[in-house]
C-alpha positions, 0 to 999 in steps of 0.5 A: 499499499505504501508504494501508492504514494512513495517508492522510498518510504513504504515502511511508513505505511507498513508500521501503522498497519502493524501497530494499529491492527488489534484484536477486534475490528472496532478496536482496530478502527479506533486505534487507526483514527487515533493514529492518524490524528496523533500524526497530524498533531505531531507533524504540525507541532514539529513543522511549526517549531521548525519554522519558528526556531529557524531550523536552529539545531540548538532547538532541534537537538534538545527536542530530539532528545525529549521526543526519544525519551517520551516515545520510549516512555509512552510505548507501553502506555498509549499508542496515540502518544507514541505516534505523536512523539514518533512523528516529532522525532522523525520530523526533527531528524529530517529538519537537522539534515535539511530535508524537512519540507511540506512534501515530507509532512504530507507523505507521512500523513498519507502513509500513515492513513494508508497503513491505518486503512489497510489494518481496518480492511484486514480486521474487517475482511480477513480477521473479522473478530467482532468487538462485541463478541470478544467483549462477551468472551472476555466477560465470560472468562472473568466471571468464571475466574471470579467464581473460582475465587468465591468458591475458594473463599466459601471452601475456607469458611467450610474448613475445606481449603487453607490457601493463604491470603497472599495467594488469594490476593494475587488471584484478585490482582490478576482478575483486576488486570483482566478487567483493565484489558477488558475495558481497553478492548471494549472502548469501541462499544463504550462509545456506542449510543446507549452505553450509559443506559442501565443495560449498557456496557458501562453497567455491565463493567461496573457490576463486574468490578463490583463482583470482583471487590465483594469477592476479594473482601469475602476471600480476605475475611474467609482467611481471617475467619477460618472455618465459620460457625454452624449458625451460618449455612455456608454450604447452602450459601456457596451452592447459591452463589455458584448457581448465580455465577452459572446464571451470569455466564448463561446470560452472557451467552444470550440464554435464559438462566435456569435458576437464580437466588435472590437476596432473601436466600442470604438472609440469616436469622440472628446475624447480629449475634455473629462475630464481627468477621463472620458477620462481615463475610456474610454481608460480602456474600450477600452483596456479591450475589447482588452484583451478580444479579445486577449484571444478569439484569444489565445483560438482559433487562428484567431477567431477575424479576421474570425468573423470580415470578416464574420460580414463585409460580412454580412453588405455588403450583407444587405446594397448592392442593 
């Protein structure tokens, strides 16, 4: 593609095409647009500074060092900023050797745009991984790992697991990193109309973060408490939580969950008489499941209410003479 505009700088198109290509079509489009805008900003800044400074090497050399440092510093943080400083670096180098011109800047912009368009075409036609599908797959993976963390916490409260707090904290940090990665992948979806509605992507991400926070708190309290008392039906609560996690994963597949457990399942008589740690663990378990139910509703509005009505109707049919 770069040979369309130049025979000597085709790599200016190949580099953006490689760097912009992402894991989904939507993410590639966003990165491509950001890359072009960053190149425009960097070219304008460097060319304007060269004109104002009169191509002075005492200005160009310090700028060369600053842009080199900033490009290396932002490489792992922000692709648009890396492109911005990379463009300034190239323009400053060309200014030092005396070949910076309007034609060079235009060529740089054209090659960047060509590379971005090639990456977008490849992501849409050759590797068509849709952003929403990838987001849902990532969510399902995260929910599964959160379920494993909660399962370990309940096992500790049942006296069946003695894993240390450090191991559980590490698991929580790994899931947190996965959630951060998910937010990056979901950027195109987060800009869609309706993303801030109750059933939008923002509500779904908030529920995932809340579920992780409560699961981490529950795991920490479980390691502090050890085996719980018999006054709390931890086995029953563990099974109910596992059902709600399964329901969330079913909702992520676009299907109707078979079974859910509402907040009343986690109400324990005389909870005020429990020890501070165990009472706090019970509260975290209840809030964890509330977050799961909210996630299910965010994925399919009114799912929880309709499931509750269906279960109540089934209960009445079974117990009515």
